[in-house]
N, C-alpha and C positions, 0 to 999 in steps of 0.2 A: 631389857629394852634399850638401855644406854649402850651396852656392848654391841647390839645389832646395829644401832645408829652409827657407831664408830666403824664397824666393819663395812657398812655400806659406804661410808665416807672414804674409807681406804680403797675400796673397789673403784669408786668414782675418780679418786686422785690418781691411781695408777693408770686407769684408762685415759684420762686427760693428759697425763705426763707422757705416756707412750705415743699418743696421737700427736702431741706437740713436737716431740722428737722427730717423728716422721715428716710432718708438714714443715717443720723448721729446716730439715734437710732439703726439701723441695724449694723452699724460699731461698736458701743459699745457692742452689742451682740456678734459680732465676737471676740472682744478683750477678753470678759469674757470667751468665749469658748476655746480660744487658747493661753491664757497667764495666769500667776499667779495674774494678776491685780484684786484687790478686789473692791467691790462696794464702800466701804468707801474711799479708796485711790482715786478712779476714780472721785467720786463726789467732794472730796476736791480739786483735781487738776483741774477739769473742772470749778468749781465755781471760784477758785482763779485766774486762767489764764484769763477766760472770763471777770470776773469783772474788772481786771486791764485794759484790752484792751478796754472795753466799756467805762470806766471812762476816759481813755485817749482820746477816740474818742469824748466824750462830751467836754473835756477841749480844744481839738484841733479845733472842728467845731462849737460847740453850746454855749460855755461859754460866749462869748461876745454878741451873739445874744439874749440869754435867760439866764442871770445870775440868779442863785438861791442860797439863803443863808439858811442854816439849823439853825432853832431855836431848843430849847430843846424838845419841844413837837413833832416836825416833826422828829427829830432824834430818839426819843423814839419809835414813830410809825414805823419808818423805820427798827429799830432793831427787833421789834416784827414781822414785815412783812417778814424780811429777814430769820428769824429762822422758823416761823410757815408756811410761804408761800413759798418763793423761795427754801429754803433748803429742806423742807419737800417734795415739788413737785419733786425736782431733785432726792432726795434719794429714795423716794418710787417708782418713775418711773424706776430708774436704778435697784432697788431691784427686781421689777417685771420682768425686762429683765433678770437679773441674774438667777432668779428661773424659768423663762419661756423662752420667746423670745420677740423680739422687736415688732412683729406684734400684739401679744396678749396684751402686755403692752400698746401700743399706743391706741389700740381700747378701752381697759378698762378705760384709762384715760379720754376718751370722755364721760364717765358717769357723769362727773363733772356737766353738766347743770341740772341734776336731783336734786342735792343738792342745787344749786343756787335757783331753783324754790321753793323747800321746805323751804329754809331759808327766802325768800321773803314773802311766805305765812304765816309762823310762826310769823315773825316780823310785819305782817299786812301791808307790803309795796305793796302787790298785793292780789287780790281776787282769790279764788280757782275756776277754770273753768274746763269744760270737756276736753279742750285741754291739761291742765296740767295732768289730769288723763291719757289721751292718751299717753302723753310723758313719764310719769313714767312707765306705763304698757309696753310701747314699749321698753324702755331701760332695764327693768327687764327681759323681754322676750329675748332680744338680748344677755344679759349677761348669762342667763341660757343656751341658745343654744350654745354660745361660749364656756362655761365651760364644757358642757356635750356632745356636738355634737349630741343632740337629745336623748341620753340615760340617763334618769334621775337617773338611779341606780349607775352611776359612773361618776367621774370627769376625763376629758381628759387633763385638765390643773391642774398643781400641786397646792395644797391649798395655799402655800406661795405666788406663782405668782398671784393667784386670789385675795388673801387678799391685797397684796401690790399694785396690779393694782387698786383695788377699793379705797384703801387709797389715791392713787395718784389722783383719781377723786375728793375725798373730799378736798385734799390739793389744787387742781386746782381751785375748787370753792372758797375757802378762798382766794387764790392768786388773783383771778379775782375780787372778791368783794372788797377786801382791797385796791387793786391797784387803783380803781376808786377814792378813797378818797385821796390817796397820789399823784395822778397825778395832782390834783389841786395845789399842793405845790411844786412838783419836775418835772424837765424835764424827759421825758421817759428814755433817756440814763442814766441819773443820778440815776433814780429809779432802773432800771434793773441792771446796773453796780454796783451800791452801794450795793444793796441787795445780788448780787452774791458774791462780795468781803467779805461782812460781814459773809455770809454763809460759804464761803471758809475758812475764818479765824477760824470760829467755828468748822468746820469739821477737821481742822488741829490739833485740840486738841484731836480728836478721832483717826485720822490716818494721821500723818504728811506726806506731799508730798515728803519730802526728804528720808523717809523710803521706798525706792523703791528696787525691786528685780533686781539688776544689774547682778546677776549670771545667770539669764535666758538668753537663746539664742535669743536675740532680733535681728531680721532681719530688713533690710531696709523697707520691706513691712509692717511688724507689726508696726514699729514706724510711718510709713506714715499713716496707718489706725488710730492709736491712735491720732495722731495730727489732722487728718482730722475730726475725731468725735468731737474734742474739738473746733478747730479753725473755721471749716466750719459748722459742725452740730450744734454748739451752738452759737459762737460769731458772725460769719457772718450771720447766720440765723436770729438772733435777730436784727442785724443792718439793714438787708434788710427789715424785717417786719416793724420795727419802721419807717424807711424811707418811706415805701410804704403808710403808713397811712396819710401822708401829701398830697397825690395825688389821693387816692381812698376813696370810702365810706366804712363805717363799714359793710354794707351789702355785698359789693364785697369782703372785707377782710374775712368775715365769710364764704362765699361760697368757695373762693379759698383756705381758710385755711384747708378745708377737704382734700386737696391734701396730707397733712402730713401723716395721717393714711394710705391713699391709697399707697403712696410711701413706707411707712414702710412695709406694707404687701407685696407689689410687690417685693421690694428689698430683703426681707427675703425669699420669695419663690424662686427667681432667684439666689440669692447669697448664702444663707445658706441652701437651699433645705428644707425649712420649709414647711410642708404640712398641709393644713386645710381641715377638712371634710366639706361636703356639708351643714350640719346644722350650722357649725361654720361660713361658708361663708354667710349664710342667716342671722345669728346673727350679723355679722359684718356690713352687709348692713343695717339692721334695726337700729343699734346704730348710724351709720353715717347718715342715713336718718333722724333720729330724731334730731341729732345735726344740720343738714342742715336746718331742719324746724325751729328750735329754732333761728338760725342765721338769717333766712330770713322771713319765713312765719309768725312767731309769732310776730316779730317786726313790720311787715306791718300791722298785725291785730290790734296791740296796737296803732299804729299811727291813724288808722281809728276810 
């Protein structure tokens, strides 16, 4: 009975976490559209604040249960991961939102699995299969439909948004692959919180968070949305997702994780009045369908 309760709690946590990620992206989009906040300042603020809170959560709840000591090699790997993984994922994703919108940026980030597959094949960790060819062809088709809305003679998504969105997919692939190595050495909260804080410190050299436009007419609503996008759309979303993995399988996490782009698209349409053409909707469904297959179907096949 207790295990069922924990399992249900895990399912609720991953659903809430994925939903908050998606809605948090839309909240970021709203901030970029309606305030002078830049991508550089926002990423620096988001990473710094979330990193501090997540590391405090580790110190408060998990430090005694799972103490971790950093050696020089692990610290070096963490710094590289923080800059090339966490920071690049966050910056490229936010840049894609800034040049486009949250719906497009979130869906394009889900091209990440294509780069993971190619990397595993190039490194000879996996063999080339027809399923891989289907996955790659499906994602390319989805991206083309999303970018052109079926008219190959023109782009309906701005080139910077498209480029940064695809870069975020590459960064996500690196983020995912490198995290698997570090998770053998670090607690998940320590890894996520530490990489966020290191990335936040690095971004502060580009745009310090104290260089804030206080002259702008900041209403209570705008401040609330800004804080929501950071505290709920980032910090709480990560906490819920990490906690959920203790009680559910990776298969369930992969399936329910697709709620993120769905919530980003839905909240963008309802809140920001973003409209998607029919071919863009088809492209979105294809990309998310392929991502779902990779999370569930492909893993089941590999087990067999």
